[in-house]
N, C-alpha and C positions, 0 to 999 in steps of 0.2 A: 343598777345591776349591769354587769358587762354582758353583752349578747354573745351567744356561742359563735365560735369561728366555723364557717361553712367548710366542710371537707371536699366540696365540689368546686374545681377551678372554673372560673367564668369563661376561660378559653377552651375548656374541655381537655386540658392536659391531664393524662392518666398516670397511674402509678408506674406502669411499664415504661413510659417515656421518661418519668423522673428517675427511675432506677437506672436506666441506661445513661442518662446525663450525669448522675452521681458517680457512675463508674467510668466516666470519660469514654463512652462507647458511641457518642453521636457524632455525625458530621460537624465540621467546624462551624458552619453557618447556624445549624440547629442548636448546637451547644451554646453559641454566643446568644442567640435569641432567648433560650431558656435561662441563661445566667442572668440576663437583665430582667426577665419576667419574675423569676423566683425571689428577687430582692424586694418585690412589692406585692406579691400574691400570698396572702395569708393561708389560703387553702394548700397551696403547693409547699409552703414552709411547714405546715402541719404534717403533710405526708412525708416530707423529707426528715422531720424530727422523729416520726415513727420508725422510718428506716433505721435511723441512727440508734434508737432505743433497742430495736430488735438486734442490730449489729453488736451493740455493747453486751447484750444479754448472751448472744452466741459466743462472743469472745471469752466470756467468763465460765463457759460450760466445760465440763471435763471432757478429755479426749474420748472419742468414740472408737472402739476397737471391735468391729463386727467379726464374727467367726468366719472361717473359710467357707463354711457351708452357706452363709448368707451371701457372700460375694460370689460364689459359684452360681447361686440362684439368679443374681442380678445379671451376671455376664451371659448366662444361658438365655435369659429373656431378651436381652438386647440382641444376641446373636440370631434370634428368630425373626428379627425385623428384616424383610427382604430388601436388598440393596441392588441387585443386578437388573431387575426387570423395569422396563421403561413405562411405568405408569405411576399414578399419584400416591401409591400406598406408603412410600417413604415419607413424603411430606405429611400425610395424615397420620402416620405412625409416630412421628416425633412427639406430639402432645402425649400420646399414650405412654411412650417410654419415659418421658419426663414425669408423668404422673406416677408411674410405677416407681421411679427413682425416689420421688418425694415420699411415697408411702413407706418405702423400705428405710429411708433415712429416718422417718419418725418412729418406725419400729425399732431401729437401732438405738435411737436416742432414749427411748423408754426403757429398753432391756439392758443396755450396756452400762459398763462402769469402767474406770480406768484413770490414769494420771491425765492432767490437763495439758492443753496446747491452745495458744491464743492466736487470734486471727488478723490478717492483713486488710490490709485492704484487699479533628480536622472541619431607554424609553419603554414604555409599555409594550408587551409583546403582541404581535398581531398574527404570529404564525398558528398553524393548527396544533392541537394539544400533542399529538404524537408524530413528529416529523419522520419522514423516510427519505431515502435517496436512491437513485438508480444504482449507486455503487454498493448498496447493501447486499448481503448474501441472499441468494434466491430461496434458501430454506432455512427455517428456524429450528435450531437444535432443541432437544429436550432439556428441561430443567432438572431431570433426575440425575443426580451426581454419580459419577464413576468412583470406585475405590482407587486408592493409590496404586494397588497392584494391577488393576485393570488398565489404568491410564499409563503408568510409567514402569510397571514391573516391580519385582520384589527387591531389586538391588539399587533402587534409585537414591536412597538416602546416603549421605556422605559420613554420617555419624550420629550417635545418640549420647546423651549424658543425663545424669541425675543432678538436681541442684541442691541436694542435701550435702552440705560442706563438711559437717562433722556432727557429733552428738547434739550440739546446741545451736549451731549456725545453719540457717537456712536462707537460700537465695531464691528470689522469684524474678524470672526474666520477663522483660517486656519488649526488648528489641535486640537487634544484632548489628554489628558493624559491617560495612560493605566488603571488608576483606575476609569475612567469615571466621575471624579469630576470637571475637570477643562478643559476650552477651552483656547487655546493659539491663539494669533493674535495681532491686532493693534487696539488701541483706538484713534479715531479722535476727535479733540476739534477745534471748529471754532476760529478764531482770535478775532472776535467781532469787527473788524475794516474793513471797506469796502476797497477792493483792496489788502488786506494783506492775505497771506496764514495762515491757521491754523496749528496745530501740529499733529504729528502722533507718538504715543508711543507704543513700543512693550511691551507685558505683558500678564498676565493670568486673566481669568475671572472665578470666582467661579460660578458654575452652580446653586447651591442651593441658594446663596445669591445675585448674580449678582454683586458682589463686584469686582472691577478691581484692580490689583496690577501691577504697572509699574516695568519693569526690570531695567530701567535707560538708555535705548537706544531709542533716539527719533531724528526726523528730521522734516522739514517742510512737510506738508501733501502731496505735489506733489511728493516728493521723500521719501516716507515712508520706514522704515526699512523693511526687508524681514524676516518674522517670521512665524512659528518656527518649526524646527524639534525637536523632543523630544524622549528620551528613558525612560521617567518616572522620571528620576533623574535630568537630564540636559535638558535645552532648548537651541537652538542655534539660534542666530540672526545675520543677516548681514546688514551692512549699508555701506555708502561710505563717504570718505573724500572729494570727488569732485563730487557731484551729477550731472548727466548730461554730464560728460566727455566722450570724444570719446572711450578711453579704460577704460570702466567701471570696468572690472575685476582687473585692475591695482590698483584701489583705494579702493577696498572692504576690510572691516574689519569684522572679524568673532568673535562673543562674545559668551561666555558660561554663562548661568544663572543657578545656582544651586537651583532647586525648593525646596530643603530641608533647606539649610542654608540661602537662599535668597542672595547670593553673586554673583556679576557680575565680569567677567574677560575677557579681551581680549585675544583670543587664537592666532590669526594670522592676518597679514595684507598683502594685495596683493602687496604692494610696496616691501616687503621683499622676496617675492617668485615669482616675475615676473608675478604676476596675480594669482588669485584663480578662477579656472574654475568650481568647483563643490565640493560637500561635501556629506558624508554619516555618520550617527551617530547611534550607538548602544552600549550598554554595557559600557558606559562611555568612549568609544573610538571614536574620530572624524577623519575620513579619508578625506583628502584634496587632490584634483587633482589640481596641480599648474603648473606654467611655469617652475619649477624646479623638476618636477616628483611628485610622491605620498608622502605626509607627513602624519604621524599619530600623533594625539595629545591625550595623556592620561589626561583626564580632571580632575581626581582625583589627579594624581601625579604632575600635572601642567608641563608636559614635552611634546616636540614635536621633532620627529625624522624622518628621511627618512624611506620609507617603502621598495620599491623594484623597479626594472626596471630602465629605462633611464629617461631623463628629460621630455620625452613625454609620459611616463606611465600614465595610467588613471584608476581610480576605475569605474567599470561597475555596481556593486551591492555589498552591504555589509549588512549582518544580522549576528550577532554573532552566531557561531564562524567563518563563512565562508566569505572570501573576494574574489570576482571574479574581475579580472582586466586584462588589457593588458599591457605587459611590454613596448610596444612602439606603439604609435598611428599610424594607417595605414588606408587605405581605407577598406571598408567592405569585399572587395574581398580577402584581404590578412591579415585579423586580426588574431593575435595569442591571445588566451585566456587562462588564468591560474586561478586556485583556490587554496587558502591556508586556512588550518584549523589552526586557531589561538591557539587552545588548545594544538596542537601536533607540529605545524609548518610544518607538511607534505604538500607537494605542488605537483600538477600535471597539465598537460594541458588538455584542453577540446576541442578536435578537432571537435566533433559534434556540439558544440556551435559555433565554428568558422564557420562551414558550414551554420548555420543559418544566420550569418552575410553576408556570401557570397550570400545567396539566396535573401537577401534584396536588392541587387544591390545598386541603388542610393536612396533606402528608408531608413528606420530607424529600430532599434531593441531596445526594452526596456526590462530590467530585473528586477526581484525582487525575494527575497528569504524568505521562511518561513521554519523553521526547516532545514532539508537538501533537501528540494524540491525547485527547481528553476522554475519560470515561465518566459516565453519569449513571448513578443508580437512583431511579425514581420510585419511591415507595408511597403508594396512595393510602388514604385513610382506611379505617376498618370497613370491610365490605365494598371497597371501591376498585378492586381489580388486582391486588397483589403487587408485584415489583417488576420493573423493567430495567435491564442493564443495557446501556447504549454506548456507542462509540462515535467520537467526532474526530476525524483525521484532519490534519493541517489546520488547527483550530483558528489560526489567523487569517486563513484564506477567505475572501469575500463570499464565495459560493459554498463554503463548508457547512454541512448540516449533519446532525447526528442520525444514526440508524440503529435500529434494534438488533442486538445480539441475541438476547434470549429473554423470554417472559417466564416468570415463576408465579404460581397462584398464591404464594404466601410471602411473608416478610423475609427478605434475604439478609437482613441485618445492616451492618455498617460497611460502607466502601472504604477500605483502609488504604491501599497502595496498589501500584501496578508497575510492571516492567515489560521488556520486549516479549516475554513468554507468558506471564501470569497477571491476572487481576485478583486481588485478595479481598474477600468479604468475610467478616466476623459477626456472627449472630447465633441463632439456635445451633448452626453448624459452622465449623471453620471450613470455608470453601475457597477454591481457586478456580477462576475461569481460565482454562487453558486456551490461549489464543491460537495455538497451532492446532490442537485436536478439536477445537470448537466444542468444548464440553466442560461441564463443571466437574471438578474433582473434589471429593470429600477428603481433606488432608488429615483428618482425625475422626476416629470413632466415637470420641467423647462429645456429648451434647451439653450445651449451655442450658440450664434448666430455668432461665427466666431473666436474662439480662443482669445477673448478679456478679458476673465477672468470674464465676466459679467453673466455667467450662473451658474447653480448648480455645485457642486463638492462634492465628498465624501472623508472624511479623516478617515483612519483605522489605529489605534494604539492598539496593543495587541488585545483584544476582543472588544474594544469600536469602534463603527462606528458613525460618526457624518455626517449627510447629511446636507450641507450648501447651502441655497437658498437665492438669493436676494429678499428682500421684494419689492412689487411694489411701484412706477413704475420702470421697468427694466431699467438698465444702469444709474440710478441716481447716482450722485457722492456722496461718503461717506454714501451710503445708509445702513440702518440696514438689518439684515439678519434674517431668520427664520431657526433654527437649530433643526433637529429631531435626536433623539439619539436612538441607538440600542446596546444591549449586544449580540454580534454574538454567544456567547456560549449558549444563550437561545433562539435562533431562532428555530422555529418548523420545523419539516421534515415531508415529505409525503411518504407514502408507507412503 
């Protein structure tokens, strides 16, 4: 008799973390670790299979069309959550609002009827756990976010658009090009035949004309390609030769689309590198963390070569010219971290950054770089103290050490990207840390109800910020989006 499979992961990895990993919401290093873990953990694979069963069921449901009365009630309840006052009620209120939204969604599901719509889918430390420096600010700002109107005024946005292209074609944006002219993402097209899946194609949407250009990478809608990281010249798309397979990273293919010449090329496949666990793109270089160590692809020269470290080396963050990586994967408590300047090939260890990983214990650390400044989001395990956002200036300087920008009593989500003005975090809220105002800005009023990818998120590339929100009803499959655009170089300042 076959013994039952335990639904409890031996490493204590829960459903929330697996859901975030499934939706590509985890930091690069954490996603890589989970990718390797899930290929051998029966409990985690069982949980992931349950997610897929639920997703398939939701995709087959009829479209939910709640009445205006229901939506007015939901909006009125959300509007009653206080946002202006500097106390913890907003953070406490998020769970309540999410619960209300879930109950309303269930109520709608039971009572509604209508035509169907199907759905879519970054040496051992010896420092103290929380380093500080004399150059850190003398006061710690509140973690309570400001609204966009409070922080930047009511005229800050440069434009808005809906991603409903026509009666049958829907675009879902994931990123924006640095010139602010193009959104990148997936176009969904229904099959037109009952019981058959539609198609999902990676491509670019011209913001001015709403004209979609396909890259040439497409799959059935239930297993849409993952699109797109961009550095302005190239866009990176990933798909799978075996959608739904147990070892997903073993079957991934990474494609490069040249936005200038409109040429598509396969860069690497997971089958050749014992799986591809994560990637980072900038300046025409694509760093891949694989089962055979770090590989770096020069997209213009059409070459790919090993980078450094052992077969377990992983990239933690990359923005030209700095690559932050670990030469050999290890637990947070014993992580060795190095940085290389690609312009000089000079390399050094970052013991103070290793200390941050040690301080996270069984939590997670996310990194992002802009210029020579590194930001770190340290999220500790449940009940261990919430999240810290830290900054490390001149990251290659021998005496550089991170200092605390702000502490939040809850999980701030995923550290996505940064520029001279903003640091972007996507989680229960789409947040921007305003480096000038020294305050969080809640860039969307839509909350993500549990790491399922159904909430708002912000994409920051260069100076261009795209705030991407699902159009109502929430959680509708293949739903269009409302995108609000900002040029962060033009955001107003106060004082």
